[in-house]
N, C-alpha and C positions, 0 to 999 in steps of 0.2 A: 130221181129220188126227191120226195117232198122236203121242203125246208122244215127244220125243227123249230117249233114255236115255243118261245120262252114266256113264262108267266112272270110278271114284274111286280107283283104284290102278293101279300098273304091272302088277299081276297080273290086271287086268280083272275085279275083284270088283264086282258090281253091288250098290248099296246101295238096298234097297227098304223095309226094316223097321228098328225099333229094335234088334232082335237082330242084324241085319246090321252096324249101326253099332257095337254093342258088340264084336262079334268083330273088326271092322276095327281098333278102337282098342286091342285087346289086343296087337297086334304092335308091337314096338319100332320107333321112328322110323328107327333106323339100317338096319333091314332093308328099309325102303321107299325109301331114297335110292338113286339110280342109281350112286353112286360114293362113294369115301371122301375125296375132295378135289375142288376145282374143276378142278385139273389133270387128275385121273383121268377126270372126266366128259368134258372136252374131248378127251382122248387116245382114250378108248374110242369116242366118237362118231365121231371122225375115222378111226380104224382100221376101224370097221364100214362107214362110208359115205364113203370118201375123196373122191368126186367131188361131194359135196353143196356147193352154193354158199352161202357165208355173205355176207350183205349187212350190212356194218358202216357205221353212220352216220359220215360224215366232215364233215358240215356243207356238203357240196357234192354233191348227189344225182347230178349229171351226170358226176362224176368216175369213171373206170373203176377207180380204186383202192379203191372202196368194196365191190367184189365179189371174193371170194377163195375158192378151194376149201378144203374142210376139211383136206385133206392138206397143202396149202401153209401154211395157217394154223397147223397143228400144228408143222410144221417151223420156222416163224418163232418160235413160242412156245418151242420147245426152244433155238433160238439165243439168244433174249432171256434166258431163265433161265440159260443157260450163260455168257453174257457178264456178267450181273449177279453170278453166283457168282465169276467170275474177278476181278471188281472188288471182291470182299470181302463181298458181301451173303450173309449166312447166315440160318438159319431165324428168328432173333430180331431181325434187323436191319430198319430202317425205310427204305423207298424212297419218297420224297415226289415226287408228280407235280404240277407246275404247268403244265398243258398244255391247249390247246384240243382240240376234237374232231378228232383225226387218227387214221389207221390205227395209227400208232405208239403212240398212247394206249391202244388196245385190247391191243396186244401187251404193253405194260408193265403194264397192269392185271392181265392174266391170267398172263403169264409171270413177273411180279414175285411173284405168290402162290406160284408153284412154287419160287422161290428164297428168299423171305423174307416180309416183311409190307409191304403197299402202303398208302400214305397219299395218296389223291387230294385235292388242295386245290382248292376253287372258285377260278376265275380272278378272281372279283370281290372276294376277300378283300383287305384292305389289307395292306401290307407288315408293319405292326406286328402285326396279327392272325396272319399266317402265321408270323412269327418266334416269337410266344408259343406257338403250337401246336407248332411243330417243336422248340422247346426242351423242351417238356414230354415229348415221346416220344423225344428224342435221335435225330432223323433222321440217317442216315449219308450218304445220297446224295440229291441234288435233281436232278430231271429237268425241263428247260424247253426250249421251242423256240428255235432260233437266231434272231438278229436278222432274218434274211431272212423268217422266218415272222411273228414278233411282236417288234418292237424293245422294246415296253413290257414284255412278260412276261420277256424276257431280262434287261433292266435290273433288274427286280424280283428275279429269281433271283440276280443278282450281289449285290444289297444284302442279301438274306436270308442268303446264304452268309456274308457278312462278320459277321453278327450271331448266327448259330447255330454255335457252336464245334464241335458234334458232326458237322456236315456236312464231310466230308473231300474231296468231289469233286462236280463238276457233270457231268451227262450231257446233251449238247446234241443236240436233234432237228433234222435237216435243216440242219446247219451243220458247219463244218470242225473245230470243237473247237480246243483249244490245250493239248496234253498237258503242256507245261512248267508250266502253271498248274493241272494236274489237272482239266482240262475235256476230256472225251472225246466224240468224235463217234459217236453211237449207230449211225447208218445206215452209216457207213464201216466200223465194227468188226464189225457183225453177221455178215457172211458168213464171218468167220474162225472161227466156232464151229459145232459139230456140230448138225445139224438132225434127227437121227434118234433122239435119246434125251437124257435128263437126265444130264449127266456126274457130278453129285453123288450120284445114286441115292438122293436124299432120300425117306424114308418119311414122308408127311404124315398126321397124325391128324385126325379130325373136330373135335377141340377145339383144334387149333392155330389161332392167330389168323391170319386171311387179310388183313383190311383194318381200318385205323383210319379211321372216318368222322367228319369234323368235323360236329358238331351244335350248334345254337344253343340256349342256355338262355333261360329266361324273362327273365332280366336283360339279354339282348342279347349276352352274351359267348359265346365259342365253347369247346367242349370236344371230346374224342374219345370215340366209342363203338366199342369193339372188336367186330368180327364174326368169328366163327370160320368155318372151312370148312363146318362143319355148319350154321351159321346161313345162309350163302349158298346152300348146296345145298337146305336146307329151303325157302327162299323160292322157288327155281326150281321145286322139286317141287310146292309148294302152288299156284303160278301155273299149272303144267301141268294140275293137276286142274280148274281153273276154265276154262281156255282150250282144253283138249284138245290142246295143243301138246306137243312133246317138252320135257323139262326142260332139255336143252342149248340149245334155241332160246330158252327163257325166260332162261337164264343170259346169253347174249350180247345178247339184245334188250332185256330189261327191267332187269337188275341195274344197268347203267350209268345208266339213267334214274332208278332208285330211289335210287342214291347221290346224284344231283343234287338230288332232292327232300328228302333228309335234311339236306343242308348248310344 
C-alpha cells in the first residue's frame, strides 16, 4: 500500500526533503495563517461556505441547538459583539465568562474576542479564586447563567460581582435580567443588534490579546496567561496540519477543549 502523503501548508507544498523544510520555514508565520484574527477566520469561512453546518458541543448531544449553519453562526457573532460594544466593552476591556457548555458560551467566546478580551473561568474555581483572578485583570463584565440554568453559578456570580469593584454589570444567560440592578438579559437583547457586520469596524491585529486563560502554577495558585489572536490562529493552523482538517474547524472544535485543559 502506498504511503499517504500529507500536505503541510495551505499552499499544498509537499515536504519530502530537508531542503523542502528549509524553504518552508523561511516564510513568515503571518503569511501562513488563514486570517488576521479569530473573527476574520470565522467570517471568511462563513461567507465562503454559508450552508456549512457547525456542530457545537452543548453538553447535550441530542439537543437540536448544537447544530447551526455557518451563516447563522456568523450573524449571531455579529449580534453578540455589537451588544457587548453597546454595553461598553472595548478592545482592552475584559469580559469574564462563568458558564457551562452552552451555545451562548461559544457565541460569547468568539464574539467577545471581536469586541474585547475574553476571560473564560472554569466553573469549578472557588469564589475566592475567581475574585482574585478577576481583580487582577480588572474585569468589566461578568457573564453567568440565570438561576433557571444553574442556581449555584448564578449565586456565585452575584457574590463575585460584590467583591470585584471593576465589574460594573452582569450579563445573564437564559434569564430575564434585572436592568435596574445593571443585570442584562443576553438572549432577550441579542436580536436588537445588527447581524450583518461589526458596528465598531474594529481592526484587530495579530498581536492583540484575544483571551486571558487561567492557568495553575506549581504552587497550586492560579494566574492568567494572555493569548493573542496570533497565538490562537497559530494553534488552529498547526492542528490543521496534523489532522488535515480546515483551520476554522480546529478553531471551533479544539480551541475550547484546549482552554479547558490549560485551566
